[in-house]
N, C-alpha and C positions, 0 to 999 in steps of 0.2 A: 445752547439750544435745548429745547424741550424734547420730550419723547417723540417718537416717530408718528405723531398724529397728523403731521403734514410733512411735506418735503419741498425744498426749494430747487430740486434738480431741474425740473422743467422751466421754472422761473429763471434760474441762472442761465440755462441754455437760451431762452428767449432774450434775456437781457444782454447776453454776450459780453459779460464782464462789466457792464455798466451798473455800478452799485446804486446810483440814484434811481435808475429805472426799476431795479428790484424793489426799492422802497416805495416808488410810485405804484407798482403793482400790488404790493402788500396794503398800502393805504387804500387803494381802490377796492380791494377785496373787503377790507374792514369797514369801508363806508357802505358798500352795497349789500354784502351777503347777510349781515345780521338782520337788516330790514326785510330783505326778500325771504329769508328763512322764517321770520316771525309771520309774515304774510302768508307763506305757504302753509305753515302749521295751522293758522286760523282758517284758511280756505278748506283744508282737509277736514278739520273739526266741524266746520259749518256745512260740510258736504257740497262745496262749491268747486266742482272739478275743473271748470274753465280757468278760474283764477289759480288754482293749485298747479295746473299744467304750466301756465305762464311763468310763475315763479320758479318752479322746478326746472323748467327748460332753460330759464335765464341763468340759474346758478350752476348748472351742470359743467359748463366750460371752466368756471372758476375752481370747482372741486377737482376737475381733471388737472388743471394747471398746477395746483398745490398738492396734488397726489393725496387728496383726502378721500378715505375709503368709504364713500357713500354713493358712488355713481350707480351701482346696481340698484340700490334702494331708490334713488331718484328715478331710475327707469321704471320701477314698480309704481311709483306715484304717477308718472306720465301714463303708464298703461291703464291704471285705475281711472285717470282723468278722461281717457279715451273710451272708457267702458269695456276694456278688455279684461279687467280683473275686478273682483269684488272689493268692497271697502275693507273687509276683514284681512285682505292682503296688504292694503295700503297702510293700515294703522301701525303694525309692527315696523314697517319700513320707515314710517314717519318718526317713530320713537328713536330708531337707530340714527337717522339723519340728524334729528334734533340733538341727541347726545354727542355724537361724534363731531358734528359741525360746531357745536357750542364749545367743545373742548379745543378744537382747532382754532377757533376765533380767539379764545382766551390765551392759547399758547402764542399765537401771532402777536397779540397785544403785548404780552409779556416780553417776547423776544425782540419786538421792534418799538418798545416804549421809549 
């Protein structure tokens, strides 16, 4: 296993010992999250809060499931999307999400290749 950029604790609990289900969850994560992450990044950069919110909100449960430490930053993106925070708050949150999520995606790809 890689460093603790992600954890399978919640995944294993959900799968209840079903190794194939764990692999299915990992594959679903790797299929959806990189695409959604890139779209959220582009939406924030293009100052498109509605799209940014959709992608951020969609990814949040996946990040929680795999214990990837970006949930607070995703909430910042959501708050910016709703007009509650300035873009100057969203930008550093986005960088953190991009870096940590990319590292987790790469680690999952390595660990489940």
